[in-house]
N, C-alpha and C positions, 0 to 999 in steps of 0.2 A: 504494499500499500504506499503510495507516494505521500509526502507530508502535506501537499496542498489538498489532496483528496481527504486525508484524515481530518484536517482542520474544518473543512466545509461540512463534514458529516456530523461532527459532534453536537452542534446546536439541535438538529432534528433528533438525534439519538437521545440527547438528554430530555428533550421535550416528550418524546415517546415514552421514555422510561418514567418520567414524572407522571404522565397521564395514566400509564399502566399501574403505577404505584397507588395513585388515588383510587382507581377503579377497584384494585384488589383490596385496599384497606377498607373502603366503604362496603364492598361486598362482604368482607369478613364480618364487619360490624352488623350488617343487615342479617346475615345468616346466624349470628349469635356466637361467633368464634371469639375466644378470649384473645386480648392483645398479647403480643410477644415482645420481649425485650431484645435489644440489639447486640449486646456484648456477649462474647463467648462464655464467660464465666458467671454471668449474672442471672441465668435462667433459674427459677425457683425449682428445687428438687426436693424429694421427700427426704426426711432425716436419715433413712436407711439406704440412700442411694449409693451405688457402687461406682468405682472408677475402673475403667478397662483400658488396656493398651491396644486391643484389637477386637473387632466384632466376632472374631473366631473363637474368643474365650469360651471355654466349656460352661462357665457360669451363666452365659446368656442363652444357652440352648433351651432351657425350660421356658424362659420368657418369650423366645421366638415361637416355640411350639404352641404356647398358650394363646398367642394372638390369632393364629390362623383359624381355628374353629369358631372363635368369638367374633372375628371380623370377616364377614363374607365378602367375596370379591366384588359382587354386584351391590350397589348402594340402594337398597330397597326399604330400609327401615332406619329409625333413629339409632345411633350407636348405643351399645350397652353402657350402663352407668360407669363402668370401670375403664372404658376406652374413650379416647379423645380423637379429634380429627385435626390434621395439620395440612397445609398446602403451601406450594411455592414452586420456584423454577428449579428443575433438575439440572445441575451444572456439572456433576461428575458421577460416574459409576465405576466401581472397582471390584472385580471378582475376588472373593476371599474363600478359602477352604477352611472350615472350622476345624478345631483341634480333634473333633470326632469324625472328620471327613465330610461333614455336611456342606454342600455347595451353597454359599451365601453371596450377597452383594452388599457393598457399602455405598450408599447414596449420599451425596452432599446436596442439600436442598437450601436454596436461598429464599427466605420467606419475604412477604410483601414489604415488611419494614426494614429489610436488609439484614436481619439476623440469620445466622447459619445453623442448620440442623444436620447432624450426622444420623443417618438412618440405617438400621440393620434390617435386612429383608431377605427372604428366600430367593434364590436364583431362578426358581421355577414360577415366580410370580409374573405379573404384567411387566413388560420391558419397554417403557416409553423411551422416546428419543431424547437425547440431550437437548438442553435449552427448551424443554417443554414444561408446561404447567402440570403438576401432579397433585393429587389428593391422597392422603394416607390416613389410615385408621389404626390406632394402636395405643401404646402407653410409653411414658418415659421410663428408662431403665437405669439412669445415672448419667455418667459422663464418660466420654472417650478422651484419652490423654495423648497428645502429640508433642513431639520434640522438634523444634525448628533447627535449621542448620547452625544458628548462632547459639544453640543450647537452651533457648527459652522453652519452657513447658507451658502448653495451653490445655485447657479443658473445654470440651465442647458438649453441649446437650446431646445425649444419645437417645434416640427414639426408635423403639422396636415397633415396626408397623408393616401394614399390608396395603399396597396401592388399590385404589377403588376404581372399578369400571362404573360407567353411568347406569343408573337404574331407570325405570319407566318414568315418564314425565308426571309431574304433580301440579296441582292447581294451587301453588303457594303464592300469595300476593306479594311476598318479598321479592320474587323474581321480577315483578313489574318495577319495583323500586330500583333494583340492581340495574335493569335495562335502562331506566331513565338516567341513572347516574353515569352509565357508560356513554350514552348519547351526549350528555352534558360535558363529560371529560373530553370526548372527541371534538366537540365544538370548541372547547377551550384550546385544544391542540391546534386546530385550524387557525383560530385567532392569533395564537402565539406565533405560528409560522408566518402569518401575514405581517405581523409587527416586526419580525426579525428578517425581513426581506433583504436588508442590507448585507446579510451574510449569505453568499451564494451557495446554493445547494448543488452538490455534485454527486451523482450516483454512478457507481461502477460495480465491477464484479464482486467487490468485497463489502458492498453496502448491506446493512442489516435488512432482512426481508422476512415477511411472515411466510410460514409454510402451511400447507393444508393440514387440517386435523386428520389424524389417523382414525378411520371409522372404527367404532367399537372400543377404542382405547381409553376414552374418558380424558384425553389429553388435549390441551390447547397449547399452541406454540408461543414461545417468547419471541420478541422482536429484536432483542439485543444479545447476540450469541457471545459466550465467553469461552475462550480456549484456555483450559487449565492443565497444569502438569498432571500426569497420571498418578504420581506419588501422593497419597492422601494428605500427608503432613505438608508437602509443598503447596498443594492446592488450597488447603485451609489457610496457610500463611498468606497466599495471594489474596484470598477473600478477606482475611482479617485486616490486611493493609489497605483494602479498598482500592486496589489498582489492577489494571489488566496486565497479564504477563506478556512478554514479547511474543511475536507471532510464532517463532520456532519453539517447540515444546516437546517434552518427553511424554509419550502416551502410555507407555508401559515400562515398568522397572522390575527386574528380578535379580536375585542374588543367589549365586551358586557357591556353596560352602565346601571347601576341601579341608583336609586335616590341618594343614599349615598355611593355607592361602584361601582367597575367595575371589570370585569374579562377579562384577556387576554388569548386567546386560540391560542396555537401554534400547528401546524401540520408539521412534518418533519421527518428526520432520524438522528439517533445518538444523540438525545437530552438528554437522561438521564445522560450521562457522563458530560454534560454541565449544570447540574441542578443548581450548585452554581451561575453561571453567570446569568442564566435565572431567578432564584428566587430573587437574589439580586436586579435585575432591577425591579422586580414586587413589592417587599416590601420596597424598598428604603434603605435597609441596607445590607452590604456585609460581615460583620464580627460579631463575638460574638453572633451568633444566634444558639440556640439549636434546633435541629430538632427532631420531634417525628414521626416515620414512621410506619404507620399501613399497613401491607402487607398481602395479600392473597398468601400463598405459591404456590397455583396452583396445578393442577393435577401432580402427581409425583414430586411435589415441584419444577417444572421447573422455575416458576417466582422467587422463593427464591434463586435458584441456579444460574440462568442466568442473571436476570435483576436487582435483588436487589443489587448485588455487584456493578453494573454499576451506579445505583442511589446513593448508599452510597459513592462511589468514587467521584461522582459529587457533593456531599454535603460537602466534606471535607473542602472546602474553607470557608464555613459558620461558622463552629464550630462543637461541639459535636453532634452526632446523636445516637438515641436509637431506637430500633425496637420492635414491638409487632405484633404477628400473629393475623389475623382476619379470622374466619371461614366464607367462602362464601357460605352460604346456607340460604334459606328463613326462616327456623326455628331458625337459630342463629342470624338472623337479628332482634334483640330484645333489650329491655332495659338492660337485664343482660349482653349482649355483649357490650353495650356502657359503662356500669358501670365497666366492666373489663378493658376497655381502660382507663377510668378515674383513676382507681387504678394505672395502669402503669404510667400515666402522673404524678400523685402525687409522686410516688416513684422516678421518673426520674427528678424531679425538673422543669417540664414544667411550664413556667410562661407567662405573657402577651407579652413578647418579643420573645417568641418562635414561631416556625412555625410547624404546623401539616401537614404531607404529607401522602397521600393515594396512595398505589401502588396495583392495583387490578382491578377487574371488577366493574359492577354497584353496587353490594351489598356492596363491600368494600368502594366505594366512598360514598354511602349513610350512612353507619354506622360510618366511620371515620369522615365524614363531620358533622354528628350530634353531635359526641363527641366534635369536635372543636367548634361547635356553643354554646355548653353549658359550656365548661371549662372556668372558670374565666369570664363568660359572653361573651365569644367569642374571639378566637384568630385566627391569620392568617392561612389560609387553602390553600394548593396546592394539586391538583389532578393529578395523573399520571395514567390514565386508561390503563389497560393491555389487554382489550378486545375491539372488534369493537363496541359492544353495549355501553360500557362506553364512548368511544370517540365521538360517534355521538348523545348520548342521556343523560345517567345518570350523566356524569360529567359536563354537561352544564345546566345552568339555575338557580342555586342557591338553589334548593330544596334538603333537606336532610331528612332522616327519617328512622324509623324502623316499623316493623309489630307488630300487637297486636292480641292475641287470641280472637276468636269470641265465643259467647255462644254455638254455634253449634259444636265447637271444631276445626273449620277451622281457617285460618289466615286472618286477616284484613290487607290488604296491605297498608303500609305507613300511618297508622292512627295516628302515633305519629311522629312529626318532626318539622322542622323549616326552614325558608328561611335564608340561610347563604351562600352567594356567595363566591366561591373560588377566591383568588387573581390571581391565575394562573392555567391554565389547560395545561399540557404537553402531547401531543399526539405523541408519538414516534412510527412511523410505523414499525420500526425494531422489536418492541416487538411482533407485530402480527405474525411474522414468526414462533414463537413457540406456538401460540395459537392452541389448538386442534380444529379439523374440526367442531365438533358439536357446540362448543362455537362461533366459527367464523361465521358459517352460522346463528346462532341465532341472531347475531347482525344485520344481513341484514333485519330482519323484521321491525326494526325501520327505516331503510333507505327507505324501500318500503312505509311505512307510511308517511314519510316526502315527498317523491315524489308525493304521492296522494294529499297531502295538497298543495304542491307547484304548480303543474300544468302539462300540457302535455309535455312541454320541459324537465322538470325534470324527468318525468316518461320515456320518450323516451331515455334520457341519461342513466338512470339506466339500462334499458333493453339492451342498446348498450354496456355499459361498464361492465356488469355483468361477462362475461367470464374472462376479465382481472382481475377483483376484486377477483373472485374465485381462479384465479392463483396467487393471492397476488403479483402482479406486483407493486413495490414500488411507481412508479410515478402515475400509475392509482389509487392506493389506496389513496395516499395523496390528489389527486384531488377529488376523490369520497367522502372521509371523510370530507374534507373542505366544499364541496357543501352540503352534508347532514346536517352537523352541522350548516351550515349557515342558513338553513331553520328554525331550532329551535331558533338560536340566533335572527333572525329577529322577530319572534313571541314573544319571551320573552322580547325583548326590548320594544315592544308595550304594553305588559301586564305582568309585572314581578310578580304580586301577583295573577295571575289566576282569574282576575275579569271579563275577556272578552275573547279576542282571544286566550289566552293561553290554554283555555279549548279544543281548536281544536286538540292539541297535544295528547288528550286522545282518538283519533280515534282508535277503536278496543280494548281499554284498559278496558272498563267496563266488557266486556265479558272475556277478558284475566285475570283480577284479580279474577273473579269468578272461572275460570279454575285453577288458581294457588292456590286458597284456598283448592283445592283437591290435597293435596301433594302426595297422593298415586298414582296419574297419572304420577309423575316423569318428568314433562315437565319443560323446562327452561322458563324464562320470554319471550325470543324472540319467542320461539315456541308457547307459549300461545298467544302472540300478533299476530302472523301469522294467527292462527285459529280465533282470534277475528276480524281481518280485513275481513275475508270471511264472518263471521256472520254479521258484520256491513253492508256489501254490500247487503246481502239478506234482512236484516231488513229495509234497505232503500227502497227496492222494495215494501215490505209489507206496508211501511208507505206512499207510493205514491210519493216518492222523485225521483225514477227512473222508467223508463217505461219498462225495460227489464233486462235480466241478462248478458248483454254484459260486463259490468264493472266487475262483479263478475268473469266471465270467464277469463278476462285479469289478474285480481289479482291472481286468482288461478294459472294461467300459470307461472307468474313471481315468485311466491312463490315456486312452485315446481321446477322451474329452479334453484332456490337458495338452494334447498335441504331442504325446510321447510315443516312441516305438514300443511294440510288444513282441517283436520277433527279430531274427537275425538273417536278413537276406544275404545270400552268398556263402553261407556256412552250412555244411552238410555232414553226414555221418563220418566221412574220412577225417574231419577236423576234430572230432570228439576226443580222440586219444590225447591230442596236444592240449586241449582245454582241460582235460582231467589232470594232466601233469601240472598245469598252472595252478589248479585248485589245491594240489597237495603241498605246494610251497607257499601257499597263502599264510600270513602270520597267525591266523586263527586255527590252522591245522596243528595237530599234536602228533609228533613222531611219524609224520607222513600220512596220518589218518585224517581224512576230511571231516570237519564238523560243520553241519548246516544248521541254520536257524530257520525253522519252519513254522508256518501258521496252522494251528488246529482250527482256528476261526478268528473272526474280528475281535481283537482284545485278548486273544489266547495264543501266545507265541512261545515256542519252546526250543531249546538247544538239542539237537539230535546228533549223538556221537556216532561216528563211523557208519553212516547210513547204508554203505555198500553201493556197488556200481549200478545195480538195477534201478535203485531210487534216483541216483544222480543222473543217469542217462535218460530216465523218464522226464526229469526236469528239462534237460537240454532239448529233448525231442519236442517239448511243448513250444519252445521258441524257434526251433528250426522249422517245424511244420507251419508255424504262423508266418514265418518269413516268406 
């Protein structure tokens, strides 16, 4: 938004806000609602009110469960005496998993008088859009406590409630009064605009605009959208300060804990220009930090020309930054490539206080990450994936590595590497707008894999959201990336060193790595994984883990909808022996015996030790026949 446009919009925006505030306040009075105070800590609470750090606290479970039977979703009656109603603009929604595994949502609601309400609600309740007017029925349960970045602690009123759908119309005379007030307020708005004609009105793509109401949702839309950080504490600080955050913002934040380290994963828009602020928070230092940026220039050097300047501009606050190009190919993903980076680091004076930053896809994250793990026995690493595959898979989990040539002449995938978690992963969805179509679709294979591992809900969500993802809608993309990355984060936290559950993430990969060893096929990693998923489904049937081909058909359908291959044209029976040899030197093999990760069903994936040639060849024939 240009400054001139911003200045011309504010008078009308303020006028509209004031008019809406008047309408809401008078409507609340007419309907008998109690007034609400504006300060976070001033809401009257019962003497026995509790303080919580999260709505996932077990102590809240009974309060949440009690609201649902007592507060019907359709507003047909007066509320029971122990329940109250609240309404306001929904400005933030954060998914939360309760300590007992219950799926919840934390809503931040801005009421008519500007006061802020934190709402604990079930995830399976009505899901209104952000910046919409919502009505809730429930009860106050105490306070939610947040800690700001400067260490200040705030307490916010915590309301356990259920959103209301509209009930049948009633002949309530108060509605006529509310309507008259609305007409009067709109008349005052028109008069105010005429008086202030001296301020030119400029309307552009970013102007506040009303949306149509969602039929059956009981939701009216607000006219002044607010973009808030996804971290609840940050969002509440923005609201408490009474200011708008800058346009770039973090939509989702996750933290992956290891035994002696942790990784913060951020998903949002416009994050690369804020790299200094984000990295400084992650490494605990904000100045005199030399950055070494390993960058994949990208096809037609689009990453180097478009996104590298944004990143370098964002790093200026830290200190000096030097760059080195990384060739993003499986053949260049090698020890000579890592040694070339080490030479650049030596020449550039990179030391233990420096930070290594990778800007590129999965290969770049692997190579630059391995270089950081070995330089001076390991220095701080930040990953800025520029591909979908990098955001949902390669940049998450702490594994780095390079390939090694096999005796047969093929490539052994990731045979040399180290566990070296990044301090920070910055997933800037704006970067994906310039990603070429093939690379974008390749990343979807890992998302399908994660959905198969996670379960039916994840798979249904993927199928439902796929059109919006393919259209690269920023809000859909951010939610999609966060959910898919969250599957891997959950598994890695349980098994950081691949001693157990983490092996499940290799679903389809034993077949895929054998395919990638045949570099003459020219397939990307994601395309090889897509083919490997189909082969794994057929192998599961041959192993007796599935009774039919229904799952294979579903996987084929979603992969084809994503524009991914499901077969190997040009590969026949004579090639199977070489492919089997490549599988036996895969790093997941044990003493030459192949281990496959096979799906028994959606959400039920197992490691199958030494499945035997019959099962493996059945998998291969599924993709050869399809080709």
